[in-house]
C-alpha angles and dihedrals in degrees: 000000000000090000092052091049090051091049090049092052091047090052092051094048093082097047124101090236091057091045090054094052092047091050090049092050091049092050092047089055095044100039110030093161098055115110124248100254094045089046091055090052091050091047092052092047092050092048093051090046090053092049091049091049093050091048090050091052090049093052099040099041114016103040100015094111093050095051091043090054092049091050090048091050093051093058101036137069121211134180144146116268115220120227120232105265115231121260122246115220130189121234091276096049096261113148113248100169130009141162121240132190116276140165125234113208120204139166141217101218091200090064097046105108098184111033098178094044093046091049091053091048092050092048090051092051100038104024125238133091123316089223091064093053091043090057090054094046092049096056112129128215096029138089095196133058129156114241095182127345121216094359122176112278089239090056090053091051091052091053093045090055090060091063093212119185113249096013117121140177139221125194106238144161132239129205116240131189108202095191097052112204095357104110090350095136092053095043095044125194143264130232122236090271090061097252120138111244105177141005122008091335085068097035093055099027093125091055097042101040104061122193125302121237134210132237128191121172141155114259132212134225095291094042098257117135113263113240109255091011098111109136099181135358130178109184118232116243111228121232124247127257121240133203116212134196096246115117103209092202093054089040089059090049091050094048093049092047091051093047093049093041094051090050089056092045089047101236135109093211116085139134142183139190129191116192135172104241092204097054109015092237111149109222096183139001133169146147133195131291096044123219126227109205089193090061109032092158088071096044119122126233110271095020097108098078136056097239092198085070104032105037128066125214140172101268099208118190098358083072091061086082088065091051091047091051091051090051093048093047090049088056090227095125141010124215089267098045112117133225132185107243117192118204090257141001134201135217133166091357093306129111126220123199139157123266090247120051114246142159125258109284145160115250135183118233087252091054091047088059094040093054093034093233114189091193093049097049090044093054094041092051091047091050091051091045127263088240089071091056091048089049091051091050089056098042093048090045091230097162096036128091111264094222093243113169095242127106120256102016114182120233110202131219143232129179116264108266093238087065096050116118123185093271092051089053091050093048095047091049090065097037105267124119090029127087127204138155121254087243090059089054090048089053091050094050088045089056090054091049091046099055097261096310113127119208133198112251110231148157107205114089105165151331103244098200095056097030090233113156118204118238127202133191123255128194134205100225098174136009093189098123092177093055091046092050092046093050092049088050091051092048088051089054090053088061098041100038109009143050096311101064095121090059093065118116112210112254095011130094101237114191122192151114134247126220136203105179129182115242117239114237124224087228091056131268119043136307119257123243100002132088143183108243127201149161127196122184152129142207109263113239093001120172087226103039101215124172117197132195124189121184137180124191132219101357134141117279097247095068130092137196094209094100089057090051089050093052092050097046094043089056091045092052090055096041095051099030089236119197128186130218 
């Protein structure tokens, strides 16, 4: 009971009624002779003085910091200052992505005195509908809305000239891509906040972006910063430039060749990669549909990645080169060794036959590759020992990521060797039951072209401002010069006498392998009547050691990608003045 009485008294101590009684008691004690009416006046005066004093203490001590901050905010403008994002150059110094000056226009809806009139003025200066701007200017509960981010500087100047109440401006930058869709998938794009979202803009965002700064300054009547009124400024630290391996001229050639080739093949799914087998530098890479980072609103679903890097597939007959290499390294056959190849074979209740019907016949290993015989490569691989093929898959890292500096690289898969049956060995020998990326196949063919030395595919070459040159690991996968020479000879025969004739470039020893692979179905098994086509090859002994892959997905059997390879390599020969030893 005593505690509740004490709490009640404590609660009344801060009320005006309590203050009055206390003041009266104090006056009675101090001025016993003062009359009743004068005493009431004195009591009221003392009570009001006490209330005023308490309010003054509240404002000056208790909430002083809060009101000071509000007053500061009302007469200052503060924002984050964006750094200048680094420029991306191609291998020849051509600008692929750069940041240009821009103006961000924003409003404080509280300060807009004529919403409808301001909306009409903004629409006249910036384009668009007045109703859209009116909706922004009418927002409640906020003192900041974007009118247009990263507008042209000229647009900002037009709006400034209108001297509209509550409309303010920030110096900004905007990302531009001068080449449009050419190389767009490799380069990637940034969002409006300056963050890389895809491609190399994402891969090297930390290098390109820099560090944002801060800016706080007093503002005048129209909202512009007052000269000399800067309260706080932390300068932004600009990002670094990078030079990449892409050659925008060859990239354009590759993209046009793929577009035209896929129209002829009658598919909208195609891809290509061109890599220097000696260095790992990727000169060109694309897949359809293309992406234009300067116009992302028009981009198609699936256009933002180079599928030859990010998506795996069953490689089909281009993988027969891996099996042939395993056989040659095992010293079980030479290119001219023969093997009886029936029209079909069976294993584990499955049949294996060639794509074209034929009679039983005896073929050399060279002819097996020339004619792309599934039966022949299956039997030759079995005779050499499936363990040699499994070993080659591991040594050549064919189901492992290559380490390319591009987001989302695929990795591939093959069944653990302990689970291989005969039919699995057969299927893997001709590129079924194993998944890889086209880039992994490019790296393998590059290793054959490069004397057994495997490189790391990559885009970054250097950082021009610091002079730093990127370095990448290489690996000697095989020192079997005889096997390497034999396989190159066999791949040359594929082009001169086999299925790859249309890939040949006049005057140059093109080596390579075609592929017509069945397409796995989501319901199991393989789709009927459509195939994934491909060709991967190089010019033997070339002064610029380029390897090129061209693929087309889900097309009729009778098509080939060899003409697209020919168009790309013919242009490359001229552009780089390639010679062959």
